[in-house]
C-alpha positions in Angstrom: -21.6 -6.0 -16.9 -23.0 -7.7 -20.1 -24.3 -11.2 -20.8 -22.1 -14.1 -19.7 -21.8 -17.2 -21.8 -21.9 -20.4 -19.7 -19.8 -22.3 -22.2 -16.9 -19.8 -22.2 -13.8 -20.6 -20.0 -13.8 -18.7 -16.7 -11.5 -15.9 -15.6 -10.0 -14.8 -12.4 -10.2 -11.1 -11.4 -7.8 -9.4 -8.9 -7.9 -5.8 -7.7 -5.4 -3.9 -5.6 -6.2 -0.4 -4.5 -3.8 2.0 -2.6 -3.7 5.6 -1.6 -3.0 6.8 -5.1 -4.1 4.3 -7.6 -6.1 1.1 -8.2 -5.0 -1.8 -10.4 -7.1 -4.6 -11.7 -6.3 -7.6 -13.9 -8.1 -10.5 -15.4 -6.2 -13.8 -15.6 -6.9 -17.1 -17.3 -6.7 -20.1 -14.9 -3.4 -21.0 -16.5 -2.0 -17.8 -15.2 -2.1 -15.8 -18.5 -2.8 -12.2 -18.0 -5.8 -11.4 -20.3 -6.6 -7.7 -19.5 -5.7 -4.9 -17.1 -7.2 -1.6 -16.0 -6.2 1.2 -13.7 -8.1 3.9 -11.8 -7.4 6.5 -9.1 -7.4 5.7 -5.4 -10.1 3.4 -4.1 -9.3 3.9 -0.4 -12.6 4.4 1.5 -10.8 6.7 3.9 -10.1 9.1 1.0 -13.2 8.9 -1.3 -15.8 7.1 0.8 -17.1 3.6 0.8 -19.7 4.0 -1.9 -17.3 5.7 -4.3 -14.7 2.9 -3.6 -17.2 0.2 -4.5 -18.3 2.1 -7.7 -14.7 2.5 -8.8 -13.9 -1.2 -8.3 -17.1 -2.1 -10.2 -16.1 0.1 -13.1 -12.7 -1.5 -13.3 -14.1 -5.0 -13.2 -16.7 -4.1 -15.8 -13.8 -2.9 -18.0 -12.0 -6.2 -17.6 -15.1 -8.2 -18.4 -15.6 -6.2 -21.6 -12.0 -6.7 -22.6 -12.3 -10.4 -22.1 -15.5 -10.9 -24.1 -17.9 -11.3 -21.2 -16.2 -14.5 -20.0 -17.6 -15.7 -16.6 -15.8 -14.8 -13.5 -14.9 -17.8 -11.4 -12.9 -16.0 -8.6 -12.6 -12.3 -7.6 -10.1 -11.1 -4.9 -10.1 -7.4 -3.9 -7.6 -5.8 -1.6 -8.0 -2.1 -0.7 -6.2 0.4 1.5 -8.6 1.7 4.1 -10.3 -1.6 4.8 -8.8 -2.0 8.2 -11.6 -2.7 10.6 -14.2 -5.5 10.6 -16.9 -2.8 10.3 -15.3 -1.4 7.2 -15.1 -4.8 5.5 -18.8 -5.3 6.4 -19.7 -1.9 5.0 -17.9 -2.6 1.7 -19.8 -5.9 1.5 -23.1 -4.0 1.9 -22.1 -1.6 -0.9 -21.3 -4.4 -3.4 -24.3 -6.6 -2.5 -26.2 -7.4 -5.7 -23.3 -6.9 -8.0 -22.1 -9.9 -10.1 -18.9 -10.1 -8.1 -20.6 -9.7 -4.7 -19.0 -13.0 -3.4 -15.5 -11.7 -3.9 -12.8 -12.2 -1.3 -12.3 -8.7 0.2 -9.5 -7.5 2.5 -6.8 -5.0 3.2 -4.2 -4.3 0.5 -1.5 -5.4 3.0 -2.3 -9.1 2.2 -1.6 -8.5 -1.5 1.7 -6.8 -0.5 2.6 -9.8 1.7 1.8 -12.3 -1.0 3.8 -10.3 -3.6 6.8 -10.6 -1.3 6.6 -14.2 0.0 4.7 -17.4 -0.1 5.9 -18.4 3.4 3.1 -19.3 5.8 4.7 -17.3 8.6 5.3 -13.7 7.5 5.0 -10.1 8.4 4.4 -7.2 5.9 4.9 -3.5 6.6 3.7 -0.9 4.1 5.0 2.6 4.2 3.5 4.8 1.4 1.0 7.6 2.0 0.5 6.1 5.4 1.9 3.1 7.4 0.4 -0.2 8.3 1.4 -3.8 9.2 0.0 -7.3 9.1 1.4 -10.6 10.3 0.3 -14.2 9.5 1.2 -17.6 11.0 1.0 -21.0 9.5 -1.8 -22.1 12.0 -4.1 -19.2 10.7 -3.3 -16.7 13.4 -3.3 -13.1 12.1 -2.2 -9.8 13.7 -3.5 -6.6 12.2 -3.8 -3.0 13.2 -6.6 -0.4 12.9 -4.3 2.0 10.9 -6.3 5.1 11.7 -3.4 7.4 12.2 -2.3 9.1 15.4 -5.6 8.1 17.1 -4.6 4.4 16.8 -0.9 4.9 17.7 0.4 5.1 14.1 3.0 7.5 12.8 4.7 7.4 9.4 4.3 7.4 5.7 4.4 10.3 3.3 1.6 12.3 4.9 3.1 12.2 8.4 6.6 13.0 7.1 5.2 16.0 5.3 3.1 17.2 8.2 6.0 17.0 10.6 8.4 18.6 8.1 6.1 21.5 7.8 5.7 21.8 11.6 9.5 22.0 12.0 9.8 24.5 9.1 7.2 26.7 10.6 9.0 26.8 14.0 12.3 27.4 12.3 10.8 30.5 10.5 9.5 32.1 13.7 12.4 31.1 16.0 10.8 28.4 18.1 12.8 25.6 16.5 16.2 24.9 14.9 17.0 26.1 11.5 16.4 23.6 8.6 16.7 23.5 4.9 13.1 22.5 4.8 12.2 26.2 5.1 13.3 26.5 1.4 12.5 23.0 0.3 8.8 22.9 1.3 7.6 26.0 -0.6 9.4 24.8 -3.7 7.3 21.6 -3.6 4.2 23.7 -4.3 5.7 26.4 -6.4 5.3 29.0 -3.6 7.6 31.6 -2.1 7.5 30.9 1.7 6.5 28.5 4.5 3.8 31.1 5.4 2.4 30.8 1.9 2.2 27.0 2.3 0.5 27.3 5.7 -2.1 29.8 4.3 -2.8 27.7 1.2 -3.4 24.6 3.4 -5.7 26.6 5.7 -7.8 28.0 2.9 -7.8 24.6 1.2 -6.0 25.9 -2.0 -3.7 22.9 -1.2 -5.5 19.7 -0.2 -4.5 18.4 3.1 -3.7 15.0 1.5 -1.0 16.8 -0.5 1.2 17.1 2.5 2.5 13.7 1.4 4.2 15.5 -1.5 6.7 16.9 0.9 8.3 13.6 1.8 10.8 13.3 -1.0 12.1 16.7 0.0 12.6 15.4 3.5 14.9 12.5 2.2 16.7 15.0 -0.1 17.4 17.3 2.9 18.5 14.4 5.1 21.0 13.2 2.4 22.4 16.8 2.3 23.0 16.6 6.1 20.0 18.6 7.5 19.6 17.7 11.1 15.8 18.0 11.3 15.3 15.9 8.2 17.7 13.3 9.4 15.7 13.1 12.7 12.5 12.5 10.7 14.0 9.8 8.5 15.4 8.0 11.6 12.0 8.2 13.3 10.4 6.7 10.2 12.8 3.8 10.3 12.1 3.2 14.0 8.4 3.1 13.4 8.8 0.5 10.6 11.1 -1.6 12.9 8.7 -1.3 15.9 5.8 -2.4 13.7 7.7 -5.5 12.4 9.2 -6.6 15.7 6.0 -6.1 17.7 4.1 -8.2 15.2 6.7 -11.0 15.2 6.6 -11.0 19.0 2.7 -11.2 19.1 2.8 -14.1 16.7 5.6 -15.9 18.6 7.9 -15.8 15.6 10.9 -14.1 17.0 12.6 -17.5 17.5 12.4 -18.7 13.9 13.5 -17.3 10.5 10.7 -15.2 9.2 10.4 -12.9 6.2 9.5 -9.3 6.8 8.0 -7.9 3.6 8.5 -4.2 3.0 6.7 -2.1 0.4 5.0 1.2 -0.4 6.3 4.3 -2.0 8.4 5.6 0.9 10.3 2.3 1.3 10.3 1.7 -2.5 12.5 4.9 -2.9 15.2 2.8 -1.2 16.7 5.8 0.6 20.1 4.5 1.9 19.8 6.0 5.4 16.2 4.6 5.9 17.0 1.2 4.7 20.2 0.9 6.7 18.4 1.9 9.9 15.6 -0.6 9.2 18.2 -3.4 8.6 20.2 -2.5 11.7 17.0 -2.3 13.9 15.7 -5.7 12.8 19.2 -7.3 13.1 19.3 -6.1 16.7 15.8 -6.9 17.8 14.7 -9.7 15.5 18.0 -11.3 14.3 16.2 -14.3 12.6 14.0 -12.1 10.5 15.0 -11.3 6.9 13.8 -8.5 4.7 12.0 -9.1 1.5 11.8 -5.8 -0.4 8.8 -5.7 -2.8 9.6 -3.7 -5.9 6.7 -5.2 -7.9 3.2 -3.6 -7.7 1.0 -5.4 -5.1 -1.4 -6.3 -7.9 1.1 -9.2 -8.3 0.2 -10.5 -4.9 -3.5 -9.9 -5.5 -3.4 -11.9 -8.7 -1.5 -14.8 -7.0 -4.0 -14.9 -4.2 -6.9 -15.0 -6.6 -5.4 -17.8 -8.6 -4.7 -19.8 -5.5 -8.3 -19.4 -4.4 -9.4 -20.6 -7.8 -7.2 -23.7 -7.4 -4.6 -22.8 -9.9 -1.4 -25.0 -10.0 2.2 -24.0 -9.5 2.8 -23.6 -13.2 -0.1 -21.1 -13.5 1.2 -19.1 -10.4 4.7 -18.9 -12.0 3.3 -17.8 -15.3 1.2 -15.1 -13.6 4.2 -13.9 -11.7 6.2 -13.5 -14.8 3.5 -11.9 -16.9 2.3 -9.5 -14.2 5.8 -8.4 -13.6 6.4 -7.8 -17.3 3.1 -5.9 -17.8 3.3 -3.8 -14.7 4.8 -0.8 -16.3 2.3 -1.0 -19.2 -0.8 -0.7 -17.1 -2.9 2.2 -18.3 -3.1 5.4 -16.3 -6.7 6.0 -15.2 
């Protein structure tokens, strides 16, 4: 990663990796953003633990090069797919020996949570390619979930919406299920003629299984047009988000006090009116003291703030970083 000058002022590194992209930034201790880099997904569930560590290392090396080999005083890394203690340990083994091996490493939900609130009692739900939730309490208690899909009780996010939409479309075609506009909408997503074409393309791996997530916008479009099957899927997604949040609030004993529920991820970020209304109504009914904080900024904002806080930055530095990361967000390079 190049020679490091001991007399140069130190920098703070923050990395946030999700299901589709990974953002990294270098910041001065006063909160000034010095450099940024972007890569593809770094989720170990998608590309493997070794590849995830390699990608993060490449991004950090790019930041160090951009900042003139200034020494790193703090590194915080938050990745989708680091859900279990064994996964965190495995990532630690893969980065052992690297200059940033002492980094704070955790799930990307913590970056989302910090992007949405600085409150010590809070819950965050991400609904993007998949779905996950985390909750924290001022005394240090944490509630988290394995987030391994159906096997760990999870349902939701773009992939599950796409998978279920295709299931319904297939049954509509052969008469086992009700008719739905998804029969026409799903093939159009992939430039194909029929649901059968999509099924065969998935079976023969001409379409990657992960690309089922591409169907989810069509589900919301169909629901807005009044399609009953799509409406059912959107309502189910809202219910899953509410259940995650309310369950976490209950497990932390926070139902009796005002608590932010931070919401983020691509599915939520699209701000579908039906989805958001159902979430708001569900929380109002089952957790009336909770209030929604919708995160529109990229979670790299939260990762940067957490890294600066760990380095001892003051309130002015955090405010500067919030402003600069928000302003530079759209300008991050595409990897």
